[in-house]
N, C-alpha and C positions, 0 to 999 in steps of 0.2 A: 534250193529251198531251205536246205539246212543252214546255208550261210546267212540267209535272210533272218531265220529264227535266231541264229546266234547273234546277229547284229542288233535285233530288236530286244533281246533279253536285257532287262535292266541290270545295271551294275550296282552291287551292294557294297558300299564302303563303310567301314567301321572307323568312325572318328572319335577320338578321345577328347571329350570336352573338358577343358580346364577352366576352372573358375578364376576369373581375372580380378585381382584385388587392386583397386585404385589407390593412388597415393593418399587420398582423403581417408579411405578405410584404414590404411596402415597407421596414419596419424591418430585416428580415433582409438584404434586398438592399443596403441602405445600409451596414449594419455590415460585410457581406461585402466590398463594394467598398472601403470605407475600410480594412479590415484588409489587403487585398492591396496597396492603394496604399502604405500605410505600410511593409509588408514589402518591396515593390519599392524604395522610396526607401532603406530601411535597407541593402539589398544593394548598391545602386548608388553610394551616397554615398562609401564608402571609395575607390572608383576615381576618382570625381569629385574628391575631396579631394586625392588624389595628383596628378591632372592639373593642377589649378589651382595647386598649389604648385610644380610643375616648370616652369610657364610664367610664374611671377611672379618679380620681382626678389629678390635674396638678402636685401636689407635688410628687406623686408616679411615674408619667411618667418622671419627671425631674430626679429622682433618678435612673431610669432605672430598677425598680424592678417589672414592669408589664411585665411578660413573658408568663405565661400560664393561669392566671386567673385575672379578673379585680379586682381592689382595689379601694374602696371608690366610688361605682357606682353612677354616676350622668349624666345628659343629658345636662349640661350647655354648653358643647362644641358645641353641635348641635344648641342650642338656640342662641349661639353667631354668628352663620352663617348669621342670619338676618341682622347683622351689616356690613357684608363683602361687599365691593363695587362691584356693577354690577353683583353679583353672580346670582341673580334672572333672570336678562335679558339674561345672558349667558346660564342658564339652559333652558330658553324658546327657545332660538335659537337652542340649541342642540335637544330639543324635536321636534320642528317643522321640523328641518332638517332630523331627523331620521324618522319621520312619513311620510313626503312628499316624501323624497328621496327613502325610502324603497318601498312605494306604487307604485311610478312611475317606479322604476327599476323592480319590480316584474311583473307589467303589461307589460312592454316592453319586458322583457325576455320571458314571456309566449307567447306573440304574435309572436315575431321573432322566437322563438324556434319552434313554430307550423308551421310558413311559410317555414322554411328551411327543413321541412319534406315533403313538397309537391313538386312532380315532375313538376307540372304545373308552378312553380315559374320561372320567367325569369332569366337565368344564375344562377340557385340556387347553384351549386357547386362552382362557382367563388366567389360569395358573402360569402358563408359559409367559404371557405378557407381564403379569405381575412380577415374575422372576426377572425378566429383562429390565423392568423399571428400576429395580434396586441397584442396577449398575450406574444409574445417572443421578440418584438422590442419596445424600448422606446427611444424617442428622447432626454430625459434628462430634468433636472429641468429648466434650462434657456429657452430652446425653449418652454417648457410647459407654463412658465410664460408669455413669449412674445405672445404666441397664446391666452392665456386667456385675456391678456391686449388688444390685437387687437380686440377681440370679445366683449370688453366692459364688461367683467365679474368681473373685480377687484372692490372691495368694493361694491359688490352686492350679495344679498342672492342667486340669481340664480346660482352663482358659486359653491354652495354646491350641487345643484340638477342636472344640465345639464350634467356635465362630467361623472356622475355615472349612467346615464340612460341605456347606453349600457354596459353590463357586459358580455364579451365573455365566461368566465368560467360558469356563471350561465345559459347562453343560451345553452351551450353544455349539461349541466345537464338536462335542460328542454327538449331539443330535444331528448336526449336518452330516457328519461322517456316516452315521447309521442309516440315514436316508439314502446314501449312495450304495448301500448293500442291496443286491437284488431281492425283491420281496418274495420271489418264488421259493427261496430257501426257507423262509418262515412259513409260507403257505403249505409247503410239503410237510413240514414238521407238525403244523396244526392238524393236517389231515390224518397224520399218524397218531393223534391224540396227545400231543405235547402241550403243556401249559405255557403261559407267558414266561414264567420264571425259568422253565426248562429251556425254552428257546433262547432266552437271554444268556443262560449259563453255558449252553452247549454250542450255540451258533453265533450270537452277537458278540459275546465277550471274546472268544478266540479271534474272530475276524476284525475286532476293533483294537488290536494290540498297538498298531502305529499311533493312533490318536490317544490311546491311554498312556503310552510312553511319553507323548508330547506333553499332556497335562501333568504327568508325573514330574517332569522336569520343571514345569512352571511351579508346581506346588512345593517341590523339594527346595528350589532356590529361594522361594518366598519364605518358607519356614526357617531355613538355615540363616538367612540374612536379617530376619525380623528381630528387632530389639525394642521397638516402641511399646509393645504390649507388655514385655518384661519390665521395662522401665516404669510404666504407669501402674500396672496391676500387681506386681510382685514386690512392692515396697517393704512389706513386713516378712518376706520369705526369701532371704538371700540364698538359700539352698536351691531355689528354683530359678535363679538368674541364668539366662542363656549365655552362650559363648560371646555373642555379639554385645550383649549388655556388659559382660565382664570386660570386653575389649574397650568399650566406651569408658568404663571406670578407670581402666589402666591408662588410657590415653590422657586422662585428666589428672592423674596422680603420679606420673612417672618422676616428678621432681622429688618425691619422698619414697625412696625404695623400701623403707621399713613397712609401709602400708601394703606393699605388693609382694615382697619376697620374704619367705619365712626365715631364711638364714642368709642375710646379705653378706656374711663373711665366708660363705662356702666358696671353693675355688671356681666353680662354674658360674656362680652369681657375680663374682668379682669382675669377670670379663665384661659384664653388662653394667656394672656399677659406674664405670668410668664414663659411660655414655648412655644416659637414660633412654634416648630415642631408639636404642637397639631393642628395648622391650617393645616399643610400638611396632617396629618393623617385624620382629619375630612373631609376635602374637597376631599381627595382621596377616602374615603369611600363613600361619597355622589355620586361621579362620577361612582362608581362601582355598587352600589345597584340596579339601574334600570335594568341593564342587568341580574344580578343575579336573580331578581324577575321574569323576562320574560322568561328566558330559560327553567325552569321546565315545564311550560305550553306548550312549543313548542317541548319538547324533543321527545315525541312519534312520531310526524310527521317528526322530523329531522332524527331519526334513520331509519324510513321506507323510506323516500325520498332519503336519501343519498345512501342507499343500492340498491334500484331499479334504481336510476339514474346512477349508476356506473356499471350496468350489461353489457352494450354494449358500444363500443367506437364510 
């Protein structure tokens, strides 16, 4: 009897299942990785090319032999920037514009995005749809300039901040993200007597850090790279030119170093005098470095925020 039970007892075998990758899959993965490798190199090479030219000697750059590796490494090109007219003030304007404009935009987008999720808001759907419509209709450059002029924002630093406070796309991202937060958290706070603003400040704001970091990157890059508003609105206020506006001016005036460098005879400026395009390369690199340094620290929040904020429409 015991032998029969032993014979009928099922045998349990542990088999290790191995995922079999076909030749077609291997070819797809290889092509996929190769494509993105080439694409990454294509995107990074212009910045690398600028960098190696700005740290190479002027003679090598003039001959056009600096292509993949720097030659005669020196930092004189960057030292010479201290003699460039109004570069420091332009950088300060860009920094202040980026910090203040981004902070105000993020705060406004977060609060408005929270408000349009509340059914208690008066005519909520109308205001939200009206906000979205502004993304698709634009009056044009001339009406925009006339409007800014009538508001007294020409030749004024506020022209950099006020127009960018309301950003419809960012508000949509924040609204979508807030809708993914469990409503029970807000309901429990309301039961305890919290107001809408208290709930926003103590619950919604801390939980929305990923999406807020995402729109902060959008805003910072936009403010830092913008120069059209400076070009059009600050015609009579050179002290309010942004760094990108100054870069545009320098790129069109490098043939005349006297208009750009305070002391063209200084040792540091002499290195750039032999090849005016070094000014273009160096100032371009200076304008790019801040964003390149900030983005890696925000990338984790950016990826999380943009994915969660795009789950629902």
